[in-house]
Every structure is written in C-alpha cells, then in structure tokens.
C-alpha positions in Angstrom: 152.5 196.8 103.9 148.9 197.1 102.5 147.1 199.8 101.5 143.3 200.7 99.8 144.8 203.4 97.7 149.0 204.3 97.5 151.1 201.5 99.0 154.7 201.2 98.8 157.7 199.4 100.2 159.0 202.1 101.0 156.6 205.4 100.8 153.0 205.6 100.1 153.3 209.0 98.1 156.2 210.9 97.2 155.4 214.8 96.3 158.3 217.3 95.0 160.5 215.2 97.2 164.3 214.3 96.7 164.9 209.9 97.0 168.1 209.0 96.6 170.3 205.6 97.6 167.5 203.9 98.6 165.7 200.3 98.8 162.7 198.7 99.7 162.7 194.2 99.9 159.1 194.3 101.3 156.0 193.2 99.7 152.8 195.6 99.2 149.4 195.3 98.0 146.7 197.1 97.7 145.7 199.9 94.1 148.1 201.9 92.8 151.5 199.7 94.7 154.7 200.2 94.1 157.0 198.2 95.0 159.2 201.1 96.3 156.7 203.9 95.9 152.8 204.3 95.9 151.9 207.3 94.3 154.4 210.1 93.0 154.6 213.4 91.8 157.5 215.8 90.5 159.7 214.2 92.6 163.2 213.4 91.7 164.5 210.0 92.7 167.9 208.3 91.6 169.8 205.3 92.5 167.1 202.8 94.2 165.9 199.6 93.8 162.6 197.0 94.8 162.4 193.6 95.1 159.5 192.8 97.3 156.1 191.0 95.8 153.8 194.2 94.1 150.2 193.0 94.4 147.8 195.9 93.0 143.9 195.9 91.7 143.8 197.7 88.7 146.9 199.8 88.7 150.6 199.7 90.4 154.1 198.7 89.2 157.4 197.0 89.7 158.8 200.8 91.1 156.2 202.9 91.0 152.9 202.6 91.4 151.3 205.5 89.5 153.3 209.0 88.7 151.6 212.4 87.9 151.1 212.4 84.1 150.8 216.0 85.0 153.8 216.9 86.8 155.7 213.2 86.2 159.2 212.7 88.5 162.2 212.2 87.1 163.6 208.2 87.8 167.2 207.7 87.4 169.6 204.7 87.0 166.3 203.2 89.8 165.6 199.1 89.2 162.9 196.8 90.3 163.2 192.5 90.7 160.5 191.6 87.8 161.0 187.6 88.9 159.8 188.6 92.7 157.7 191.3 92.2 156.2 189.6 89.6 155.5 193.0 87.9 156.5 193.4 84.2 156.1 196.9 84.1 156.3 199.9 86.1 155.8 203.9 85.7 159.2 204.8 86.4 162.8 202.6 86.6 163.7 199.3 84.8 162.8 196.3 85.2 165.3 193.4 85.7 165.6 189.5 86.3 166.8 188.0 89.5 169.6 187.1 88.1 170.8 190.9 86.8 169.4 192.2 90.3 172.2 190.3 91.8 175.3 191.3 89.6 177.2 195.0 90.5 177.1 196.1 86.5 173.1 196.4 86.5 173.7 199.3 88.5 175.4 201.8 86.4 176.3 205.0 88.0 175.6 203.6 91.6 178.7 204.2 94.0 179.7 201.0 95.6 183.1 202.4 96.7 181.4 204.5 99.7 177.5 203.6 100.0 176.9 200.7 98.4 177.5 197.3 99.0 177.0 193.7 96.8 178.1 189.8 97.1 178.6 189.6 93.4 175.9 186.6 92.2 174.5 186.1 95.5 172.5 189.0 97.1 171.0 192.0 96.2 173.1 195.5 96.8 172.6 196.9 100.2 173.7 200.3 101.6 177.6 199.9 103.6 176.0 201.8 106.9 173.3 199.2 107.1 173.7 195.3 108.7 173.2 192.5 106.2 169.1 191.7 106.1 168.2 188.3 107.1 165.3 186.1 105.5 161.6 186.4 106.8 159.6 182.8 105.8 155.8 183.3 105.2 153.5 181.2 103.1 149.3 181.1 102.7 148.0 177.8 102.5 144.9 177.6 99.6 142.3 176.0 102.6 142.7 175.7 106.4 140.5 172.8 106.3 138.0 170.6 103.8 137.3 166.9 103.5 139.5 164.0 103.0 141.7 163.9 100.2 142.0 167.3 100.6 144.0 169.3 98.1 146.4 172.3 99.4 147.7 175.1 97.0 151.1 177.3 98.8 151.7 180.6 97.9 155.6 181.7 98.9 155.8 185.0 99.5 159.2 184.6 102.2 161.2 187.8 101.8 165.0 187.0 101.5 166.7 189.4 102.8 169.9 190.2 100.7 171.1 187.2 100.0 168.3 186.1 97.2 170.5 183.5 95.0 171.4 181.9 98.3 168.5 180.6 99.9 167.7 177.0 100.8 163.8 176.1 101.1 162.4 173.5 103.6 158.7 172.0 103.3 157.9 169.6 105.5 153.9 169.1 104.9 152.9 167.3 108.4 152.6 164.3 107.1 155.7 163.1 106.8 156.1 163.9 103.1 158.4 167.1 102.4 159.7 169.3 99.4 163.1 171.8 98.7 161.3 173.3 96.1 160.9 177.4 96.7 157.0 176.7 94.8 156.1 173.2 95.9 153.3 171.5 93.9 149.9 170.9 95.2 149.9 168.4 97.9 147.5 165.9 98.5 145.9 164.9 102.2 144.6 161.3 102.4 144.3 160.6 105.9 142.0 162.9 108.7 144.2 165.1 110.9 145.6 167.6 111.9 148.2 168.3 109.8 151.3 171.4 110.7 152.9 172.6 107.4 156.2 174.4 108.0 158.4 176.5 105.4 162.0 176.8 106.6 164.7 179.4 104.7 167.9 179.6 105.6 170.6 182.2 104.2 174.3 182.5 105.2 172.6 185.4 107.4 170.1 182.8 109.0 167.3 180.5 109.2 163.6 181.6 109.4 160.2 179.4 108.9 156.8 180.2 109.5 153.9 177.4 110.1 150.2 177.2 109.0 148.2 174.4 110.4 145.2 172.6 108.2 142.2 170.1 109.3 141.6 167.4 107.3 138.2 165.4 108.1 135.5 163.3 106.6 131.9 165.2 106.4 128.9 164.2 108.2 125.5 165.1 106.4 123.4 162.2 106.8 122.2 158.9 108.8 124.2 157.1 106.5 127.4 159.3 107.2 126.6 159.2 111.0 126.5 155.5 110.9 129.4 154.8 109.1 131.8 156.0 111.9 131.4 152.8 113.8 133.3 151.3 111.0 136.3 154.0 111.6 136.0 155.2 115.0 139.4 157.0 115.5 139.1 159.7 112.5 138.3 163.3 112.2 134.6 163.8 112.0 132.5 167.3 110.8 128.9 168.0 111.0 128.0 169.7 107.9 124.1 170.3 108.6 121.8 169.7 111.1 120.5 165.6 111.0 116.9 164.7 111.8 117.2 161.0 113.5 113.5 160.5 113.5 113.5 158.5 110.2 115.0 155.7 111.8 112.5 152.9 112.6 113.7 150.0 114.1 111.7 149.4 117.7 115.6 149.7 119.4 116.1 153.1 117.8 119.9 154.2 117.3 122.3 151.7 117.7 125.3 153.8 120.0 128.7 154.0 118.7 130.9 152.4 120.2 134.5 153.1 121.2 134.9 156.4 120.1 138.8 157.8 119.8 137.9 160.2 117.6 137.2 163.9 117.0 133.4 164.9 116.0 133.3 168.6 115.5 129.6 169.5 115.5 130.1 173.0 113.7 126.7 174.5 116.0 124.9 171.8 114.1 121.8 170.1 115.7 121.4 165.9 115.9 117.5 165.6 116.5 115.3 163.2 117.9 117.3 160.3 118.5 115.9 157.9 120.1 118.1 154.5 121.8 115.7 152.5 123.4 118.0 149.5 124.6 117.4 149.3 128.8 118.9 145.8 128.7 122.6 147.2 127.4 125.0 148.7 129.0 125.8 151.9 126.9 123.3 154.6 125.4 123.8 157.8 123.2 124.8 159.2 120.2 128.2 157.4 121.2 128.0 154.2 123.6 131.3 154.5 125.1 134.5 156.6 123.8 138.1 155.6 124.6 141.2 157.6 125.6 141.7 160.4 123.0 138.0 161.1 122.0 137.1 164.5 121.6 133.1 166.1 120.9 132.6 169.9 120.9 130.4 171.7 119.3 127.1 169.2 119.0 123.6 170.1 120.3 121.3 167.7 120.7 117.4 168.1 120.5 114.6 165.5 121.5 114.3 162.2 121.3 114.8 159.6 124.6 118.3 157.5 125.2 117.5 154.6 127.4 120.4 152.0 128.4 121.6 150.9 132.1 124.2 153.8 131.8 122.5 157.0 129.4 123.0 160.5 128.3 122.4 162.2 125.4 126.1 162.8 123.8 127.5 159.2 125.3 126.6 156.5 128.1 130.1 156.9 128.8 133.1 159.3 128.2 136.1 157.5 129.5 139.5 159.8 128.9 138.0 162.1 126.9 136.6 165.3 126.5 133.4 167.4 125.9 133.3 171.0 125.0 130.7 173.2 124.2 127.7 170.6 123.5 123.9 170.8 124.6 120.9 168.8 125.3 118.1 169.9 124.7 115.1 168.3 126.0 116.2 164.8 125.7 114.8 162.4 127.9 117.4 160.2 129.5 116.4 156.9 131.3 118.1 154.2 132.8 119.2 152.4 136.0 122.5 153.6 137.1 124.6 156.2 135.8 122.6 158.8 133.8 122.9 162.2 132.5 122.0 164.8 130.0 125.3 165.0 128.6 126.9 161.5 129.7 126.1 158.7 132.0 129.7 158.4 133.3 133.0 160.5 132.9 136.1 158.9 133.9 139.9 159.5 133.6 142.7 157.5 135.7 144.3 158.6 138.4 147.9 158.8 137.0 147.0 162.2 135.3 144.5 161.0 132.7 141.6 163.6 134.0 138.5 164.3 131.0 136.9 167.5 130.6 133.5 168.7 130.7 133.4 172.3 129.7 131.0 174.9 128.8 128.4 172.0 127.9 124.4 172.4 129.4 120.9 170.0 129.5 117.8 171.0 129.9 115.8 167.4 129.6 114.7 165.0 132.4 116.8 162.1 133.9 115.4 159.1 135.7 117.8 156.4 137.1 115.5 153.5 138.5 118.8 152.2 140.7 121.4 155.0 141.0 123.1 158.1 140.0 121.3 160.3 138.3 122.1 163.7 137.5 120.9 166.4 135.3 124.3 167.1 133.1 126.6 163.7 134.6 125.3 160.6 136.3 128.8 159.5 137.9 132.3 161.1 137.5 135.6 160.0 138.8 139.0 161.8 138.2 137.7 164.3 135.7 137.2 168.7 136.0 133.8 170.2 134.9 133.6 173.6 134.3 131.4 176.0 133.3 128.5 173.7 133.1 124.6 174.0 134.2 121.6 172.0 133.9 117.7 172.2 134.4 115.8 169.8 133.6 114.2 167.6 136.8 116.2 164.6 138.0 115.0 161.7 139.7 116.6 158.3 141.1 116.3 156.2 143.7 120.0 156.3 144.9 122.1 159.4 144.5 120.3 161.7 142.7 121.5 165.5 142.0 120.8 168.9 140.1 124.1 168.7 138.1 125.4 165.4 139.0 124.2 162.1 141.1 127.9 161.0 142.5 131.5 161.4 142.1 133.6 159.1 143.9 137.4 160.6 143.7 139.2 163.2 142.4 137.3 165.9 140.3 136.8 169.8 140.3 133.9 171.5 139.7 133.8 175.2 138.5 131.7 177.8 138.2 128.2 175.5 137.7 125.0 175.7 138.4 121.8 173.0 138.4 118.0 174.7 138.3 116.3 171.3 138.1 114.3 169.7 141.2 115.6 166.4 142.8 113.6 163.6 143.7 115.1 160.6 145.5 113.2 157.4 147.1 115.9 155.7 149.0 119.2 157.5 150.1 121.8 160.7 148.7 119.7 163.3 147.2 121.5 166.8 146.6 120.0 170.0 145.0 123.5 170.2 143.0 125.0 166.5 143.5 123.9 163.4 145.4 126.6 162.0 147.1 130.7 162.3 146.8 133.6 160.1 147.9 137.0 162.0 148.5 139.3 164.6 147.1 136.6 167.0 144.8 136.3 170.5 144.8 133.5 172.2 144.4 134.1 176.3 143.4 131.9 178.9 142.6 128.6 176.5 142.3 124.8 177.1 143.0 121.7 175.2 143.1 118.1 176.3 143.1 115.7 173.0 142.6 113.6 171.6 145.5 114.9 168.4 146.9 112.1 165.7 147.9 111.4 162.1 148.4 111.3 159.7 150.9 115.5 158.8 150.5 117.6 160.3 153.1 119.6 162.0 153.6 118.2 165.0 151.7 121.0 167.9 151.3 120.0 171.4 150.0 123.3 171.4 148.0 124.7 167.6 148.8 123.3 165.2 150.7 126.8 163.2 151.8 130.2 163.2 151.4 133.8 162.5 153.6 134.6 166.2 155.5 138.0 166.1 155.6 139.1 165.4 151.8 136.7 167.7 150.3 136.2 171.4 149.5 133.6 173.7 148.8 134.3 177.2 148.4 131.9 180.3 147.5 129.2 177.1 146.8 125.3 178.1 147.7 121.7 177.0 147.9 118.6 178.3 149.6 116.6 176.9 151.9 113.2 178.5 150.6 114.5 176.9 147.3 115.5 173.4 148.2 112.3 172.9 150.8 115.2 172.1 153.3 116.6 173.3 155.9 120.0 171.5 155.8 123.1 170.5 153.6 126.3 168.7 154.3 128.1 171.3 153.2 128.0 174.8 151.2 126.7 177.9 151.9 123.0 178.4 152.9 121.3 181.6 151.8 117.9 181.2 152.9 115.8 182.8 150.5 115.5 183.0 146.9 115.3 186.7 146.7 119.0 186.3 148.6 119.8 184.0 145.8 119.6 186.8 143.5 121.4 189.4 145.1 125.2 189.6 143.1 126.7 190.5 146.4 125.7 187.1 147.9 128.0 185.5 145.6 131.4 186.5 147.5 134.5 185.5 145.6 132.9 185.3 141.9 134.0 187.0 139.1 131.1 189.1 137.2 133.3 191.8 135.6 132.2 192.8 132.5 134.6 190.2 130.4 133.9 187.4 133.6 132.4 183.9 134.1 129.0 185.4 135.4 126.6 187.4 134.9 123.2 188.8 136.8 120.2 190.8 136.8 120.1 192.4 140.0 117.1 191.4 142.2 115.4 189.4 139.4 117.5 186.3 138.1 119.6 184.0 139.2 123.4 184.1 138.3 124.2 182.8 134.9 127.2 182.1 132.5 128.0 184.9 130.6 129.2 182.0 127.8 125.5 181.4 127.3 123.4 184.2 128.9 120.0 184.2 130.8 118.5 181.1 132.0 115.0 180.6 132.8 114.5 178.1 135.2 
C-alpha cells in the first residue's frame, strides 16, 4: 500500500470505528503510515496484528501511523512485528520480535478456539475462516545498469505469508553465483552482459519467484575508448556522450573495427566527423564488418565521409546482426560495390538467420563506381528492413536505388520510403530499389526521387526483378517525380499532388498510433516514429 498521507495495511484511516480480530501482512509506505492503520481517531482496536514492512518519511508506526492526540483510540491486545516492519515504535499496540509473533502465548486474550489459529513456532496467527496465505517474492536492486565491474545491492521486501519462520530463500544472480540468505550481501559483476537476477522463496504453502534484469557494460567516452573496442569485440558497450572524431589526423582516417559480435548502445548520442579513407580496403565504416549476434542501436553518425569497397556509415558489412534506431546524417559514402548510407551490405543465412534493420535513416550522398548503391543499404540478402528511409542522392554504374541498390534473395521491406534522386549510368536504376532477384516482399513503401542517367532499364520504383517470385503490396511512385513513365512493379500515382493524398495510399496505417502520418495535400507520408521529413 502506498499513499502520500495515511497508508495502512488494513485501513488508511479509522475514525470512531470498532476494529477487532483483524490482521495485515502487506508492506506500506508514505507519510503517517502504519502496518495496520495509517490514521486513527477515537477508534476501538482489539486483538489485531500487523507484520508488513513500514516505510515512512517523518511519522509512522509499526501498528498505527498516527493517533489523534485529542481523541485518542483505545488499542487492546494488539501487536506488530518489529523485525519485519523495521519499526520500533507505534502510537498504539505492543511491538514483538518475529520469534515472539509466532507463539500463541504472545497473544493474550485471543480466542484460538473459535477465531484464530497458529502453527506454533512456524507462522503468524491467521483467521480460521480464511485459507493459509502463501508467499510473494519481491525485491529491489540498487542499479539497473552500470559499467563493469558493477556492484549491486539487493533489498528483499518479500511477503512470506503465514509461515514466516519456515521460508527457504534461493537467489540466482544470473552469472553462476547464488545465495541462500534472506538478505544477501552485495554482489559484483565483473563481466559485461545482461543478467537476470531471480529470487525464489519456498514455504510449506507454496513457492514464489521474482526477477530483475541488469545490464553491465563498458563505457565509451573518448576516441581512445572507441578504438579499444577492437580488442574486445564481443562485449557490451554504451556510448556515454557525443564524440567528435575530427581529431583523427592519419591520412587513412579511422580504422574500422573488425569482426564485432557484441552490443553497441549509442544511447542517442552522436559520433561526428568520422573519416574513413581506405578505398582499396574491403570494408569501411565505424565497424568494418560484424559477426553473428552483433547488435548496434540508438546511434547517430553525423558528417564525415566513408570510402572503401563496401562502405556504410555504421558498417561496411552487417552479417547476421541487427541495427535499430540509428541515423546517418550527411555522411558522404563512396565505394566500388555495396555502398549505403547506413550499411554497405546486410545479409544473413537461408537457414533462419535474418538480420533486421529497424527504424534507421540516412540523409547523405552515396556513390558506387561500380555496383549496388542505395541511400540506406547497398545490397541485401536474407534480411528484414522495416520503417526506414533515405533522402540523399544515389549514384552508381549498376544497380542504384533510392533506398537499396540491389537485393538478391528472401528479404522483406516494410513501411519504408526514399526521397533521394537516383543516377545510373549502366544498368538497373530505380527510385526505391535498383534490381531484385527472388523471394522479395515490399509492403507499404514509396519513393519520390528522380531517376536518370544512361542506364537501362530505369524504373520509377524498380527497374528489374523476377516477376513470379516477388511481391509488391501497396507500393507507390509517380511519373512526375521520377521523370519516367515506367516501373517494373508498384503503383504509379502519376502526379506529385497525388503523392500527397492519404486516400491514395490504400491499406496503409494512418491511425493515431499507427505507422504513418501525412499533412494532407502538402507533404508526402512520413513515419510517425521520426516525424515530418522535408525532401
């Protein structure tokens, strides 16, 4: 029970009332809190008890929080547990230890023949008309996350139920350590990870468990910290502030972190002015390539440039990992194959490993001297892309797309858009995606950029694909925007004006809590998680 004024395990306030043969076991907190009654005035209270934890700011008591000094209550043969309540005083009642509270002789004048029952030496008294009360495990931890090594303290506020003196405690700290103490000492986590702490309590009536989760990480505050990730690429890292990478003076710039398999939480911070000038190397980005299990999220990249064969602001190659809620603002990405604003390539494996790119965006220019350039991703295979967008111009000789350059096999694109202009000098240029092979699904997507160049074919939405293997549902482009009269698939809305009308986007979720929003007749649709986007 929690109340700012007058919290009680049985009643918050009791005024000119009779209370008899009652008990309370729940924890209470707040000012003027009492284990049984918070505020009392001119009441008659007889043969009652309380055993719950009592937490108050300035005034409170084990049994009664505050009794009216002008009209005091009469309290007869009432008791509270000083140990479990953590309260040594009360404005009424008699305080006893837990050992005393589980003995019948403590409760003088109580009727243990017809009203009360007790399991001597094991549990508190309970009313014969009620069933025995089982346990309810509950605890708090001092921190939910922190840098390794992390010391964590535990506050056990479990409710034992009737059998207070017959409880078995079992703590599992999630890292192989355990304890059987009711109040264990602090525990230190030395390794990074996400740990689940579980408390299980067992009494003769039953078992109850409660769990909490903590994250132990290595903090990143400087370029030196960032660079050290390459020494331990499988750990959990948290970015703790913005980092300006313009101080890197080597001609080749930043050396991308290879083989990252850990978790990088950007916490919404920004790494700005990162430069990778390694056109002859295979992978370029903050991370060169990632391995299975990698997770990069809530990170912003701003300014700077990336140059490598396969290049992206976040990663040159994302294999079997996930990227969520990341942004690339104005990063200039260049390479010769698989170049994208966020990642050069994203791919998994046919047998169930499908990485996901979720709620990511890119605004900078992307250029590939050869193939597969996309505003967001250069090349995809066996992956999912959801609620993402790109606005920057894209240029490639082969396979250029406003969002993705090319996609080979088994990918889904859901609720995405591209606004950037696409230039293709050889083959396969599309406003949304250049070319696809097989088993691709596009749902609720659109593009608005122009598509131009000497390449052939060029398509307003897509230029080439295998018709029998791919699905396009509720996807749109327009002749006026693209400068073209043809697209291999998707619906042509013909004019720019039509692209600003909600009714034309059949099947899309424009509800108040849905995916999309639009300013009717003025803007293109935008993703609600981000907000309006100006081309």
